[in-house]
C-alpha positions in Angstrom: 97.1 41.8 -56.8 96.9 45.3 -55.6 95.1 47.8 -57.8 97.1 50.9 -58.3 96.1 54.2 -59.7 98.9 56.2 -61.3 99.1 59.8 -62.0 100.3 60.8 -65.5 101.1 64.1 -67.0 99.8 64.4 -70.5 103.2 65.3 -71.7 106.0 63.7 -69.7 109.4 65.2 -69.5 111.1 62.3 -67.7 112.1 58.9 -69.1 109.8 56.0 -68.4 110.3 52.4 -69.1 109.3 48.9 -68.0 111.8 46.2 -68.8 111.7 42.5 -68.1 114.5 40.0 -68.0 113.9 37.0 -70.3 112.9 33.7 -68.8 115.6 31.2 -67.9 117.0 29.3 -70.8 118.8 25.9 -71.1 122.5 26.0 -70.1 123.7 25.5 -73.7 121.7 28.4 -75.0 123.2 31.9 -75.3 121.0 34.5 -73.7 121.2 38.2 -74.6 119.4 40.2 -72.0 118.0 43.8 -72.4 119.1 46.4 -69.9 116.7 46.7 -67.0 115.5 50.0 -65.5 112.9 51.3 -63.1 109.9 53.1 -64.5 110.2 56.9 -63.9 107.4 58.5 -62.0 105.8 61.6 -63.6 105.9 65.0 -61.9 103.2 67.5 -61.0 100.3 65.5 -62.2 97.4 67.5 -63.8 95.1 64.6 -64.8 94.3 61.3 -63.1 94.4 58.2 -65.4 93.8 54.7 -64.1 96.7 53.0 -65.8 95.7 49.6 -64.4 92.4 49.8 -66.2 94.0 50.8 -69.5 96.5 47.9 -69.1 93.7 45.4 -68.5 91.6 46.7 -71.3 94.6 45.9 -73.6 94.7 42.3 -72.4 97.7 42.7 -70.2 98.2 42.2 -66.4 98.8 45.1 -64.0 101.2 44.0 -61.3 103.2 46.2 -59.0 102.8 49.2 -61.3 104.0 47.2 -64.3 101.8 46.3 -67.3 102.9 43.1 -68.9 101.8 39.8 -70.4 103.3 36.6 -68.9 102.7 33.1 -70.3 104.3 30.1 -68.8 104.8 26.7 -70.4 105.8 26.3 -74.0 106.2 28.9 -75.5 107.2 31.1 -72.6 106.2 34.7 -73.3 106.9 37.9 -71.4 105.9 41.2 -73.0 106.1 44.6 -71.2 103.6 47.2 -72.3 104.4 51.0 -72.0 100.9 52.0 -70.8 102.0 55.3 -69.3 103.2 56.4 -72.7 100.5 54.9 -74.8 97.9 57.1 -73.0 99.9 60.2 -74.1 99.1 59.9 -77.8 96.8 58.0 -80.2 99.8 57.8 -82.6 101.9 56.1 -79.9 99.1 53.8 -79.0 98.3 52.8 -82.5 101.9 52.2 -83.5 102.8 50.2 -80.4 99.7 48.1 -80.4 100.2 47.2 -84.1 103.8 46.4 -83.5 103.2 44.1 -80.5 100.2 42.4 -82.1 102.0 41.6 -85.3 105.2 40.5 -83.5 103.3 38.1 -81.2 101.2 36.8 -84.1 104.3 36.0 -86.2 106.0 34.3 -83.2 102.9 32.1 -82.5 102.6 31.1 -86.2 106.3 30.2 -86.3 105.9 28.2 -83.1 102.9 26.3 -84.4 104.8 25.3 -87.5 108.2 24.6 -86.0 108.0 24.4 -82.2 107.4 20.6 -81.9 110.9 19.8 -83.1 112.6 22.2 -80.7 115.0 20.8 -78.1 113.7 23.2 -75.4 110.7 25.5 -74.7 110.4 28.5 -77.0 110.8 31.8 -75.4 109.9 35.4 -76.2 110.7 38.6 -74.3 109.8 42.1 -75.6 111.0 44.9 -73.3 111.2 48.6 -73.9 113.2 51.7 -73.0 111.7 55.2 -73.5 113.8 58.4 -74.4 111.7 61.6 -74.2 113.7 64.4 -75.7 111.0 67.1 -75.2 107.3 67.5 -75.0 106.8 66.3 -78.6 109.8 64.1 -79.5 109.7 60.7 -77.8 111.7 57.6 -78.8 111.0 54.0 -77.8 113.5 51.2 -78.2 112.3 47.6 -78.1 114.7 44.8 -77.2 113.5 41.6 -78.7 114.9 38.4 -77.1 113.8 35.0 -78.2 114.6 31.3 -78.4 113.2 29.4 -81.3 115.3 26.2 -81.3 118.9 25.8 -82.2 122.1 26.4 -80.2 121.5 29.9 -79.0 118.9 32.6 -78.6 118.1 35.5 -80.9 118.2 39.2 -80.3 116.9 42.2 -82.3 115.8 45.8 -82.1 112.8 47.8 -83.2 112.8 51.5 -82.6 110.2 54.3 -83.0 110.8 58.0 -82.9 107.6 59.9 -82.5 107.3 63.6 -83.4 103.9 64.5 -81.9 104.1 68.0 -83.2 103.5 66.7 -86.7 101.9 63.4 -85.8 104.5 61.3 -87.4 106.8 58.3 -86.8 110.2 59.6 -88.0 112.6 57.7 -90.3 116.3 58.5 -90.0 116.3 60.9 -92.9 113.2 62.7 -91.5 115.5 64.1 -88.8 117.6 66.1 -91.2 116.8 69.5 -92.8 115.6 69.5 -96.3 118.2 69.1 -99.0 120.7 67.4 -96.7 122.0 63.9 -97.7 121.4 62.0 -94.5 123.6 59.0 -95.5 126.5 61.2 -96.3 126.2 63.0 -93.0 125.9 59.8 -91.0 128.2 57.4 -92.8 131.7 58.5 -91.9 131.1 59.6 -88.3 129.4 56.2 -87.6 132.2 54.3 -89.3 134.9 56.1 -87.3 133.0 55.5 -84.1 132.6 51.8 -84.9 136.2 51.3 -85.8 137.3 52.8 -82.5 134.7 50.9 -80.5 135.0 47.5 -82.0 138.8 47.5 -82.3 139.9 43.9 -83.0 136.4 42.4 -82.9 135.6 43.6 -86.4 137.3 44.8 -89.6 136.9 47.8 -91.9 135.2 45.7 -94.6 132.5 44.5 -92.2 131.9 48.0 -90.9 131.8 49.4 -94.4 129.3 46.7 -95.5 127.1 47.3 -92.4 126.9 51.1 -93.0 126.6 51.2 -96.8 122.9 52.1 -97.1 120.6 54.4 -95.2 118.6 51.4 -94.2 121.6 50.3 -92.1 120.8 53.2 -89.7 117.1 52.2 -89.2 117.4 51.3 -85.5 117.9 54.7 -83.7 116.6 56.9 -80.9 117.0 60.6 -80.2 118.0 61.6 -76.6 118.5 65.0 -75.0 122.0 65.2 -76.4 122.7 62.3 -78.8 121.6 60.3 -81.8 122.0 56.7 -80.8 122.2 54.0 -83.6 121.9 50.3 -82.8 123.2 47.3 -84.6 122.1 43.8 -83.9 124.5 40.9 -83.2 126.4 39.5 -86.3 125.9 42.7 -88.4 129.3 44.2 -87.7 131.2 41.6 -85.7 131.1 38.1 -84.4 128.0 37.1 -82.5 129.9 36.8 -79.3 130.5 40.5 -79.3 126.7 41.0 -79.1 124.7 44.1 -80.0 126.5 47.4 -80.8 125.3 51.0 -80.2 126.9 54.2 -81.4 126.0 57.5 -79.7 126.9 60.7 -81.6 126.2 64.3 -80.5 123.1 65.8 -82.2 125.0 69.1 -82.6 127.3 67.3 -85.2 124.5 67.0 -87.7 122.2 69.2 -89.8 119.0 68.4 -88.1 115.6 70.0 -88.0 115.0 72.4 -85.1 113.1 70.0 -82.9 116.0 67.5 -82.9 118.9 70.0 -82.4 
């Protein structure tokens, strides 16, 4: 394995990600794969950080400029670690490390209790996509693919929006200016977009039920231009349709200045 030293700007402007395709699954198991992308290289480095060393300190393996954990056998585990972004902020580091540690621990406990009766090897893949809006606002979306027995795999989202200027992980209502009803602003535009996007794959009742409460908008990221909201399979339509995402222009909402 070749040791690589990467150069990282303390505040990156470009998107960076490291995504992994889930391990192969039995033919009768439905697999939902996250989008793959190539990690973005930083520009004009001002400080040298040995990302491979940080990666290994965290208990992951550094391989071809990618930090990840791979476990063969049963269960099969593949976790990608956003080391280039973790080193940017203690808040990002603390949040991501806690999320990954808890997710893996829950999966392993579940496997210990239920894995013996599974018809095939259990599998877990956690892959990320980073959306840096500016120097202080950085979103990370996690695609969570797994197989824990049964006829098909599972897929879910976890998202984090970091506002480093205030040292906070933002909830959806934190994006809006004080006094604005976030649910009222979001609800109808999202419903209209979903009706147009899903067409015959869903119905108005399912869309209404899936956007009834502010917690229904909890999976989101902020990009340069859009607020993107994610819905897991089965929430709005039949599972065969898969996951759903809605992108709406930031300019359409009453947002705080750093998100406009």
